[in-house]
DRENDO-1510 file (C-alpha; in Angstrom, 1 decimal, always signed):
<recs>
REC; n; res; u; v; w
REC; 1; MET; +0.0; +0.0; +0.0 .
REC; 2; HIS; +1.3; +3.4; -1.0 .
REC; 3; THR; +1.3; +6.1; +1.6 .
REC; 4; THR; +1.6; +9.8; +0.8 .
REC; 5; THR; +4.0; +11.7; +3.0 .
REC; 6; PRO; +2.5; +15.0; +3.9 .
REC; 7; ALA; +4.5; +18.0; +2.6 .
REC; 8; ALA; +6.5; +19.7; +5.2 .
REC; 9; THR; +4.9; +23.0; +6.3 .
REC; 10; THR; +7.0; +26.1; +6.0 .
REC; 11; ALA; +7.0; +28.4; +9.0 .
REC; 12; ALA; +5.7; +31.9; +8.3 .
REC; 13; PRO; +8.6; +34.4; +8.2 .
REC; 14; ALA; +8.9; +36.5; +11.3 .
REC; 15; PRO; +7.5; +39.9; +10.8 .
REC; 16; ARG; +10.0; +42.6; +9.9 .
REC; 17; ARG; +10.6; +45.2; +12.5 .
REC; 18; PRO; +8.6; +48.2; +11.4 .
REC; 19; PHE; +11.6; +50.5; +11.4 .
REC; 20; LEU; +10.3; +52.6; +8.5 .
REC; 21; TYR; +7.0; +53.2; +10.3 .
REC; 22; GLY; +8.8; +54.2; +13.5 .
REC; 23; TYR; +11.0; +56.6; +11.5 .
REC; 24; ARG; +8.0; +58.2; +9.9 .
REC; 25; THR; +6.3; +58.6; +13.3 .
REC; 26; VAL; +9.4; +60.2; +14.8 .
REC; 27; THR; +9.6; +62.6; +11.8 .
REC; 28; LEU; +6.0; +63.6; +12.1 .
REC; 29; ILE; +6.3; +64.2; +15.8 .
REC; 30; GLY; +9.4; +66.3; +15.1 .
REC; 31; MET; +7.6; +68.4; +12.5 .
REC; 32; ALA; +4.7; +68.9; +14.9 .
REC; 33; ILE; +7.0; +70.2; +17.6 .
REC; 34; VAL; +8.7; +72.6; +15.1 .
REC; 35; VAL; +5.3; +73.9; +14.0 .
REC; 36; LEU; +4.1; +74.4; +17.6 .
REC; 37; LEU; +7.3; +76.2; +18.5 .
REC; 38; ALA; +6.8; +78.5; +15.5 .
REC; 39; PHE; +3.2; +79.2; +16.4 .
REC; 40; GLY; +4.3; +79.8; +20.0 .
REC; 41; ALA; +6.9; +82.3; +18.9 .
REC; 42; VAL; +4.4; +84.2; +16.7 .
REC; 43; ALA; +1.8; +84.1; +19.5 .
REC; 44; CYS; +4.4; +85.4; +22.0 .
REC; 45; GLN; +5.4; +88.2; +19.7 .
REC; 46; SER; +1.8; +89.1; +19.1 .
REC; 47; LEU; +1.2; +89.1; +22.9 .
REC; 48; GLU; +4.2; +91.4; +23.3 .
REC; 49; GLY; +2.8; +93.7; +20.7 .
REC; 50; GLY; +5.1; +92.9; +17.7 .
REC; 51; PRO; +8.6; +94.1; +16.9 .
REC; 52; VAL; +9.9; +97.4; +18.2 .
REC; 53; ARG; +10.2; +100.0; +15.5 .
REC; 54; SER; +12.3; +103.2; +15.6 .
REC; 55; ALA; +10.7; +106.5; +16.5 .
REC; 56; ALA; +11.2; +107.6; +12.9 .
REC; 57; ALA; +9.4; +104.5; +11.6 .
REC; 58; TYR; +6.5; +105.2; +13.9 .
REC; 59; ARG; +6.2; +108.8; +12.7 .
REC; 60; GLU; +6.2; +107.6; +9.1 .
REC; 61; ARG; +3.4; +105.1; +10.0 .
REC; 62; GLY; +1.4; +108.0; +11.4 .
REC; 63; ALA; +1.9; +109.9; +8.2 .
REC; 64; GLU; +0.9; +106.9; +6.1 .
REC; 65; THR; -2.2; +106.5; +8.2 .
REC; 66; ARG; -3.2; +110.1; +7.8 .
REC; 67; ARG; -2.7; +110.0; +4.0 .
REC; 68; ALA; -4.8; +106.9; +3.8 .
REC; 69; GLY; -7.7; +108.7; +5.6 .
REC; 70; GLU; -7.3; +111.7; +3.4 .
REC; 71; ARG; -7.5; +109.5; +0.3 .
REC; 72; ALA; -10.7; +108.0; +1.5 .
REC; 73; LEU; -12.0; +111.5; +2.2 .
REC; 74; GLY; -11.1; +112.6; -1.3 .
REC; 75; ASP; -12.9; +109.5; -2.7 .
REC; 76; LEU; -16.3; +110.5; -1.2 .
REC; 77; ASN; -19.0; +111.1; -3.8 .
REC; 78; PRO; -21.2; +113.1; -3.2 .
REC; 79; ILE; -18.8; +115.4; -1.5 .
REC; 80; PRO; -19.9; +116.2; +2.1 .
REC; 81; THR; -21.1; +119.8; +2.7 .
REC; 82; GLN; -18.6; +120.0; +5.6 .
REC; 83; ALA; -15.5; +118.1; +6.5 .
REC; 84; GLY; -13.6; +118.7; +9.7 .
REC; 85; THR; -9.8; +118.7; +10.0 .
REC; 86; ALA; -8.1; +115.5; +11.0 .
REC; 87; ASP; -8.4; +114.8; +14.7 .
REC; 88; GLU; -6.0; +112.4; +16.4 .
REC; 89; VAL; -7.8; +109.7; +18.3 .
REC; 90; GLY; -6.3; +108.2; +21.5 .
REC; 91; SER; -6.5; +104.4; +22.2 .
REC; 92; THR; -7.1; +102.7; +25.5 .
REC; 93; SER; -6.4; +99.2; +24.2 .
REC; 94; CYS; -2.8; +99.9; +22.9 .
REC; 95; VAL; -1.1; +99.5; +26.3 .
REC; 96; ASP; +1.6; +97.3; +27.8 .
REC; 97; ASP; -0.6; +95.3; +30.2 .
REC; 98; PHE; +2.0; +92.6; +30.9 .
REC; 99; GLY; +5.1; +94.7; +31.3 .
REC; 100; PHE; +6.9; +93.4; +28.2 .
REC; 101; ASP; +8.3; +96.8; +27.1 .
REC; 102; ASP; +11.8; +97.8; +28.2 .
REC; 103; ALA; +12.8; +101.3; +29.1 .
REC; 104; GLY; +12.7; +103.6; +26.1 .
REC; 105; VAL; +9.9; +101.6; +24.4 .
REC; 106; THR; +6.3; +102.7; +24.3 .
REC; 107; ARG; +3.1; +101.9; +22.4 .
REC; 108; ASP; +0.9; +104.1; +20.3 .
REC; 109; GLU; -1.9; +103.6; +17.8 .
REC; 110; PRO; -1.8; +106.2; +15.1 .
REC; 111; THR; -5.5; +106.9; +14.4 .
REC; 112; TYR; -7.2; +109.9; +12.8 .
REC; 113; LYS; -10.8; +110.8; +12.1 .
REC; 114; TRP; -12.7; +113.4; +10.1 .
REC; 115; GLU; -16.2; +114.3; +11.1 .
REC; 116; LEU; -18.5; +115.0; +8.1 .
REC; 117; GLU; -21.8; +116.6; +7.3 .
REC; 118; PHE; -24.1; +115.6; +4.4 .
REC; 119; PRO; -27.2; +117.4; +3.3 .
REC; 120; SER; -29.4; +114.4; +3.9 .
REC; 121; ARG; -29.4; +110.7; +4.9 .
REC; 122; ALA; -29.8; +109.8; +1.2 .
REC; 123; ALA; -26.6; +111.7; +0.4 .
REC; 124; TYR; -24.7; +109.9; +3.1 .
REC; 125; ASN; -26.0; +106.5; +2.0 .
REC; 126; SER; -25.0; +107.3; -1.6 .
REC; 127; ALA; -21.5; +108.2; -0.4 .
REC; 128; VAL; -21.3; +104.9; +1.4 .
REC; 129; ASP; -22.3; +103.0; -1.7 .
REC; 130; ASP; -20.0; +104.9; -3.9 .
REC; 131; LEU; -17.0; +104.4; -1.6 .
REC; 132; ARG; -17.8; +100.7; -1.4 .
REC; 133; ARG; -17.5; +100.5; -5.1 .
REC; 134; THR; -14.2; +102.5; -5.1 .
REC; 135; TRP; -12.7; +100.2; -2.5 .
REC; 136; THR; -13.9; +97.1; -4.2 .
REC; 137; ALA; -12.4; +98.3; -7.5 .
REC; 138; ARG; -9.0; +98.6; -5.7 .
REC; 139; GLY; -9.3; +94.9; -4.7 .
REC; 140; LEU; -10.0; +95.6; -1.1 .
REC; 141; LYS; -12.4; +93.5; +0.9 .
REC; 142; VAL; -15.3; +95.7; +2.2 .
REC; 143; ILE; -17.2; +94.8; +5.4 .
REC; 144; ASP; -20.6; +96.2; +6.0 .
REC; 145; LEU; -21.2; +97.8; +9.5 .
REC; 146; PRO; -24.8; +97.5; +10.7 .
REC; 147; ALA; -26.7; +100.6; +11.7 .
REC; 148; GLN; -27.1; +101.5; +15.3 .
REC; 149; PRO; -30.5; +100.7; +16.8 .
REC; 150; ARG; -33.1; +103.3; +17.5 .
REC; 151; GLY; -32.2; +105.7; +20.4 .
REC; 152; GLU; -28.5; +105.4; +19.8 .
REC; 153; PRO; -26.3; +108.2; +18.1 .
REC; 154; GLY; -26.4; +107.8; +14.4 .
REC; 155; ALA; -29.4; +105.4; +14.6 .
REC; 156; GLY; -30.3; +104.0; +11.2 .
REC; 157; LEU; -27.1; +104.9; +9.4 .
REC; 158; HIS; -25.0; +101.9; +8.3 .
REC; 159; GLY; -21.3; +102.1; +7.5 .
REC; 160; ILE; -18.4; +100.2; +5.8 .
REC; 161; ARG; -14.9; +99.2; +6.8 .
REC; 162; THR; -11.8; +97.9; +4.9 .
REC; 163; THR; -8.1; +97.3; +5.3 .
REC; 164; ASP; -6.0; +98.9; +2.6 .
REC; 165; GLU; -2.8; +97.8; +0.9 .
REC; 166; GLN; -0.6; +99.1; +3.8 .
REC; 167; ASP; -2.7; +97.3; +6.5 .
REC; 168; ILE; -4.4; +100.5; +7.6 .
REC; 169; GLN; -8.0; +100.0; +8.7 .
REC; 170; LEU; -10.4; +102.6; +7.1 .
REC; 171; SER; -14.0; +103.1; +7.8 .
REC; 172; LEU; -16.9; +105.4; +6.9 .
REC; 173; ALA; -19.6; +105.2; +9.6 .
REC; 174; PRO; -21.4; +107.2; +12.2 .
REC; 175; ASP; -19.2; +108.1; +15.2 .
REC; 176; TYR; -20.0; +105.9; +18.2 .
REC; 177; PHE; -20.5; +108.9; +20.5 .
REC; 178; THR; -21.7; +111.7; +18.4 .
REC; 179; GLY; -23.5; +109.8; +15.6 .
REC; 180; ARG; -22.0; +112.1; +13.0 .
REC; 181; PRO; -20.7; +110.5; +9.8 .
REC; 182; THR; -17.0; +110.0; +10.2 .
REC; 183; ILE; -14.0; +108.8; +8.2 .
REC; 184; GLN; -11.5; +107.0; +10.4 .
REC; 185; ALA; -8.0; +105.7; +9.6 .
REC; 186; ASP; -6.3; +103.3; +12.1 .
REC; 187; GLY; -2.7; +102.4; +11.7 .
REC; 188; GLY; -2.7; +99.7; +14.4 .
REC; 189; CYS; -1.0; +99.3; +17.7 .
REC; 190; ILE; +2.8; +99.8; +17.4 .
REC; 191; ARG; +5.7; +99.3; +19.8 .
REC; 192; HIS; +8.3; +101.9; +19.1 .
REC; 193; GLU; +11.3; +103.6; +20.6 .
REC; 194; THR; +10.7; +106.8; +22.5 .
REC; 195; ALA; +11.9; +109.9; +20.7 .
REC; 196; PRO; +14.6; +111.8; +22.6 .
REC; 197; GLU; +12.3; +114.8; +22.9 .
REC; 198; ASP; +9.5; +112.7; +24.3 .
REC; 199; TYR; +11.9; +111.2; +26.8 .
REC; 200; ASP; +12.9; +114.6; +28.0 .
REC; 201; ASP; +9.3; +115.7; +28.3 .
REC; 202; GLU; +8.5; +112.6; +30.4 .
REC; 203; ASN; +11.3; +113.4; +32.8 .
REC; 204; ASP; +10.7; +117.1; +33.2 .
REC; 205; GLU; +9.8; +118.1; +36.7 .
REC; 206; THR; +8.3; +121.4; +37.8 .
REC; 207; PHE; +9.2; +122.8; +41.2 .
</recs>
């Protein structure tokens, strides 16, 4: 009688050590750490208020901000019956709350506004619509500002806001306190070196 010898079974090869997968995991973790550190550095600088500019650079930023507001004023159509001179606006939010700034460094937010008068609400609304088209034609993103509710200054008058090519925020809207139509240009909060004349003024004492 013929018997069949069963074929010898071959043992399955031992699984290879997943070295490649481990390498990829370590690489991904390393990249994640680098990204987190980068974001942390940016967030820290943002919290500190950004880089410190020279006193001259801050003055130039103020001049740029004023010119941007004057350009918006010149773009108004119909032209307002009265346009006030540029008033410098103080900021209560641009302050060193956490004590990051060294001696000789301060913070300011160059902001200017022009109060306007139009012959009618219709003329103001027409100026808003025309300025929106002008800003849009420049490639700027325009944000609509809702009208204040009844009983508030400037109730019923809407406005618009944009940020120009130099990162200056511009708006045409009723003033929050007076309700009068207002062009405003905001150059943003800036850390800068104190000018020598400002330093002398701060240290003057009267006896």
